[in-house]
C-alpha positions as CSV (number, residue, x, y, z in Angstrom):
1,X,1.3,-44.6,-66.4
2,X,-1.5,-43.0,-64.4
3,X,-2.3,-39.3,-64.6
4,X,-1.7,-37.1,-61.6
5,X,-5.3,-35.9,-61.5
6,X,-8.0,-35.1,-64.1
7,X,-6.6,-32.6,-66.5
8,X,-9.8,-30.7,-67.0
9,X,-13.1,-30.0,-65.2
10,X,-16.2,-31.6,-66.5
11,X,-17.6,-29.7,-69.5
12,X,-20.9,-29.2,-67.9
13,X,-19.3,-26.8,-65.4
14,X,-18.5,-24.4,-68.1
15,X,-21.7,-24.7,-70.1
16,X,-20.4,-26.9,-72.9
17,X,-23.2,-28.8,-74.6
18,X,-23.1,-32.6,-75.0
19,X,-21.5,-33.9,-78.2
20,X,-23.8,-35.2,-80.9
21,X,-21.1,-37.3,-82.5
22,X,-17.8,-38.9,-81.7
23,X,-14.6,-36.8,-81.2
24,X,-12.6,-35.9,-84.3
25,X,-9.7,-38.2,-85.1
26,X,-6.2,-37.1,-84.2
27,X,-4.6,-34.9,-86.8
28,X,-2.1,-32.1,-87.2
29,X,-3.6,-28.8,-85.9
30,X,-4.8,-26.3,-88.5
31,X,-2.3,-23.5,-89.1
32,X,-5.1,-20.9,-89.0
33,X,-8.6,-20.0,-90.1
34,X,-9.1,-19.5,-93.9
35,X,-12.8,-19.0,-93.7
36,X,-15.4,-17.6,-91.4
37,X,-16.0,-20.3,-88.7
38,X,-19.6,-21.7,-88.5
39,X,-19.1,-23.6,-85.3
40,X,-17.5,-21.9,-82.3
41,X,-16.9,-23.6,-78.9
42,X,-16.7,-21.2,-76.0
43,X,-14.9,-22.3,-72.8
44,X,-15.1,-20.0,-69.7
45,X,-13.1,-19.8,-66.5
46,X,-15.2,-20.0,-63.3
47,X,-15.0,-16.3,-62.7
48,X,-17.8,-13.7,-62.7
49,X,-16.3,-11.7,-65.6
50,X,-15.7,-14.8,-67.7
51,X,-19.2,-16.3,-67.0
52,X,-20.8,-13.0,-68.0
53,X,-18.9,-12.8,-71.3
54,X,-19.7,-16.5,-71.9
55,X,-23.5,-15.8,-71.6
56,X,-23.2,-12.8,-73.9
57,X,-21.2,-14.5,-76.6
58,X,-23.1,-17.8,-76.6
59,X,-26.3,-15.9,-76.9
60,X,-25.0,-14.1,-79.9
61,X,-23.0,-16.8,-81.7
62,X,-24.3,-20.1,-80.3
63,X,-22.0,-22.8,-78.8
64,X,-20.9,-26.3,-79.7
65,X,-18.7,-29.0,-78.2
66,X,-14.9,-28.4,-78.8
67,X,-14.7,-31.7,-80.6
68,X,-17.0,-30.4,-83.3
69,X,-15.8,-26.8,-83.5
70,X,-13.9,-24.9,-86.2
71,X,-12.3,-22.9,-83.4
72,X,-12.3,-22.9,-79.6
73,X,-12.6,-19.5,-77.9
74,X,-11.2,-19.4,-74.4
75,X,-12.6,-16.8,-72.0
76,X,-10.3,-16.2,-69.0
77,X,-6.7,-15.6,-68.1
78,X,-3.4,-17.2,-68.9
79,X,-4.0,-20.0,-66.4
80,X,-7.3,-21.0,-67.8
81,X,-5.8,-20.7,-71.3
82,X,-3.2,-23.3,-70.4
83,X,-5.9,-25.6,-69.1
84,X,-7.9,-25.2,-72.3
85,X,-4.8,-26.0,-74.5
86,X,-4.1,-29.0,-72.4
87,X,-7.5,-30.5,-72.9
88,X,-7.2,-29.8,-76.6
89,X,-3.9,-31.8,-76.6
90,X,-5.2,-34.6,-74.3
91,X,-8.4,-35.1,-76.4
92,X,-6.6,-34.9,-79.8
93,X,-8.8,-32.0,-80.9
94,X,-7.9,-30.3,-84.2
95,X,-9.5,-26.8,-83.6
96,X,-7.2,-23.9,-83.0
97,X,-7.7,-21.9,-79.8
98,X,-8.3,-18.1,-79.6
99,X,-8.1,-16.5,-76.1
100,X,-10.1,-13.5,-75.0
101,X,-8.7,-11.9,-71.9
102,X,-11.0,-11.9,-68.8
103,X,-8.0,-12.0,-66.4
104,X,-5.1,-9.8,-65.5
105,X,-1.8,-10.3,-67.5
106,X,-3.2,-12.1,-70.6
107,X,0.1,-12.8,-72.3
108,X,-1.5,-15.6,-74.3
109,X,-4.8,-13.7,-74.8
110,X,-6.4,-11.2,-77.1
111,X,-8.6,-8.2,-76.2
112,X,-12.2,-8.8,-75.2
113,X,-13.9,-7.5,-78.3
114,X,-17.1,-9.3,-79.1
115,X,-18.3,-7.4,-82.2
116,X,-18.2,-9.4,-85.4
117,X,-16.1,-12.1,-83.8
118,X,-16.3,-14.8,-86.6
119,X,-15.0,-12.3,-89.2
120,X,-12.3,-11.1,-86.9
121,X,-11.1,-14.7,-86.4
122,X,-10.3,-15.0,-90.1
123,X,-7.6,-12.2,-89.7
124,X,-5.7,-13.9,-86.9
125,X,-2.2,-15.3,-87.1
126,X,-1.3,-18.7,-85.7
127,X,1.5,-20.1,-83.5
128,X,2.1,-23.8,-83.2
129,X,3.1,-25.0,-79.7
130,X,4.6,-28.3,-78.7
131,X,4.3,-29.4,-75.0
132,X,6.8,-30.8,-72.6
133,X,6.1,-34.3,-71.4
134,X,7.0,-34.9,-67.8
135,X,7.4,-38.4,-66.4
136,X,7.8,-38.4,-62.6
137,X,8.5,-41.3,-60.3
138,X,7.7,-41.0,-56.6
139,X,9.1,-42.5,-53.4
140,X,6.0,-44.7,-53.2
141,X,7.0,-46.3,-56.6
142,X,4.2,-44.6,-58.6
143,X,4.8,-43.1,-62.0
144,X,2.9,-40.1,-63.3
145,X,2.8,-38.3,-66.6
146,X,1.7,-34.8,-67.4
147,X,2.0,-32.2,-70.2
148,X,3.2,-28.6,-69.9
149,X,3.0,-25.8,-72.3
150,X,4.8,-23.3,-70.1
151,X,7.3,-25.3,-68.0
152,X,8.1,-28.2,-65.7
153,X,9.8,-27.2,-62.5
154,X,11.0,-29.0,-59.4
155,X,10.8,-27.3,-56.0
156,X,11.8,-28.1,-52.4
157,X,8.9,-29.1,-50.1
158,X,10.6,-28.2,-46.8
159,X,12.9,-25.7,-45.3
160,X,15.9,-27.6,-46.6
161,X,17.4,-27.0,-50.0
162,X,17.0,-29.6,-52.7
163,X,19.9,-31.7,-54.0
164,X,19.5,-32.6,-57.7
165,X,21.6,-34.5,-60.2
166,X,21.1,-33.2,-63.7
167,X,21.4,-35.5,-66.7
168,X,21.1,-34.5,-70.4
169,X,20.6,-37.2,-73.0
170,X,21.7,-39.8,-70.5
171,X,24.9,-38.1,-69.5
172,X,25.5,-36.6,-66.1
173,X,26.1,-32.9,-66.7
174,X,25.9,-31.8,-63.0
175,X,26.5,-34.4,-60.3
176,X,25.0,-32.2,-57.6
177,X,23.0,-29.0,-57.8
178,X,22.0,-27.5,-54.4
179,X,19.1,-25.1,-54.9
180,X,15.4,-24.3,-54.2
181,X,14.6,-26.0,-57.5
182,X,15.1,-26.1,-61.2
183,X,12.9,-25.8,-64.3
184,X,12.8,-26.6,-68.0
185,X,10.6,-24.2,-70.1
186,X,9.2,-24.2,-73.5
187,X,9.9,-21.2,-75.7
188,X,6.4,-19.9,-75.1
189,X,6.9,-20.4,-71.4
190,X,10.3,-18.8,-71.3
191,X,8.8,-15.4,-70.5
192,X,6.9,-16.8,-67.4
193,X,8.5,-18.4,-64.4
194,X,11.7,-19.0,-66.3
195,X,12.2,-15.2,-66.8
196,X,11.4,-14.5,-63.1
197,X,14.1,-17.0,-62.2
198,X,16.6,-15.0,-64.4
199,X,16.4,-17.5,-67.3
200,X,16.8,-16.5,-70.9
201,X,13.9,-15.6,-73.2
202,X,13.8,-18.0,-76.2
203,X,12.2,-17.2,-79.5
204,X,9.6,-19.6,-80.8
205,X,11.7,-20.4,-83.8
206,X,14.8,-21.1,-81.7
207,X,14.3,-24.8,-81.2
208,X,15.8,-24.4,-77.7
209,X,14.8,-25.3,-74.2
210,X,16.1,-23.2,-71.3
211,X,17.1,-25.2,-68.2
212,X,17.2,-22.7,-65.3
213,X,18.1,-23.2,-61.6
214,X,15.9,-21.6,-59.0
215,X,17.9,-19.9,-56.3
216,X,21.1,-22.0,-56.7
217,X,23.4,-22.3,-53.7
218,X,26.1,-24.6,-55.2
219,X,27.4,-24.0,-57.8
220,X,26.4,-20.5,-56.8
221,X,27.1,-18.7,-60.1
222,X,25.6,-21.4,-62.4
223,X,22.9,-19.6,-64.5
224,X,21.6,-22.7,-66.3
225,X,21.9,-23.9,-69.9
226,X,20.2,-23.6,-73.3
227,X,19.5,-27.1,-74.7
228,X,18.4,-28.2,-78.1
229,X,14.7,-29.0,-78.3
230,X,15.5,-32.6,-78.9
231,X,17.2,-32.9,-75.4
232,X,16.1,-35.5,-72.9
233,X,16.5,-33.9,-69.5
234,X,16.6,-36.0,-66.3
235,X,16.6,-34.9,-62.7
236,X,17.5,-37.4,-59.9
237,X,16.6,-36.2,-56.4
238,X,19.5,-36.8,-54.0
239,X,18.6,-37.5,-50.3
240,X,15.0,-37.6,-51.3
241,X,13.6,-38.6,-47.9
242,X,15.5,-35.9,-46.1
243,X,15.0,-33.3,-48.7
244,X,11.7,-34.0,-50.4
245,X,11.0,-32.4,-53.8
246,X,7.8,-31.7,-55.8
247,X,7.5,-31.6,-59.6
248,X,5.0,-29.4,-61.3
249,X,3.9,-29.5,-65.0
250,X,2.1,-26.2,-65.5
251,X,-0.7,-26.6,-62.8
252,X,-0.2,-30.4,-62.1
253,X,1.8,-31.1,-59.0
254,X,3.4,-34.4,-58.0
255,X,4.9,-34.5,-54.5
256,X,7.8,-36.7,-53.1
257,X,9.4,-37.4,-56.4
258,X,12.7,-39.3,-56.8
259,X,13.3,-38.8,-60.5
260,X,11.8,-36.6,-63.2
261,X,12.3,-37.0,-67.0
262,X,11.4,-34.1,-69.3
263,X,11.3,-33.9,-73.1
264,X,9.5,-32.0,-75.8
265,X,6.8,-34.1,-77.4
266,X,6.8,-33.3,-81.1
267,X,4.0,-35.8,-81.7
268,X,1.6,-33.3,-80.1
269,X,0.9,-29.8,-81.2
270,X,-1.7,-27.1,-80.6
271,X,-2.4,-24.0,-82.6
272,X,-3.0,-20.7,-80.8
273,X,-4.5,-17.7,-82.7
274,X,-3.6,-14.0,-82.2
275,X,-4.9,-10.8,-83.5
276,X,-2.7,-9.1,-86.3
277,X,0.4,-7.4,-84.9
278,X,0.0,-9.2,-81.5
279,X,1.5,-12.6,-82.4
280,X,3.2,-14.7,-79.7
281,X,6.5,-14.3,-81.5
282,X,6.1,-10.5,-81.4
283,X,5.2,-10.6,-77.7
284,X,8.2,-12.7,-76.9
285,X,10.5,-10.3,-78.8
286,X,8.9,-7.2,-77.2
287,X,9.3,-8.7,-73.7
288,X,13.1,-8.7,-74.2
289,X,13.0,-4.9,-74.6
290,X,10.6,-4.1,-71.7
291,X,11.9,-2.5,-68.6
């Protein structure tokens, strides 16, 4: 399997110092911080606001490589947070990740408050996330793998609607779905694209994966399905040459796919930290009552 493209920019672009030792071995992520962290790794999005905060925070608290850190502090928006979480997963890092919002929505982020940051990190609450693993095969015969902490979605590449066959655990559940696309979301990602496509919000503890069609034409009234987190979801693209389809795992796009397999990878996990009263579970619940 070859990756679609590099999963993360080179650390030098974001001011990460070189490692002084080998990466930490793979282990289960920490459930949270029990003591004041001595080693903080700051990662910043390539925006003016994030770079400004990066300079201020590293001057005040220092900086180390993520592989040697007690905690990784991500400066940016939700998109950069997903990139940071993906590199933590890909490199088998054990440090939890704390986001500080330098973007717009900031659903996965905390407020940008720099005073007494190490002490504040000891009051955070943790959420453990498991990614979706996408395996996509293209018309050229190539196979690509990618991880997604929000969702994996398929989308038509041309003016013509996509035709998909939907399998669950090896059984054909829908012989033909005519649509703009379809997606499988994690519980954490159920409030993102999935919600915009009228899919259900899923609590973190639900052990469910929403499968949601995007603008379905036939069957017109099919609204999708809630699947157990152990489900193996397969999409086969019908008439692939006439109706080309792309597959996207968070920000990684593979074009001209003929089949896509998706499952939750329970062997991988990442811990995200939130300020008290602003946990991811609370935000997901609150989203269900918002206008």
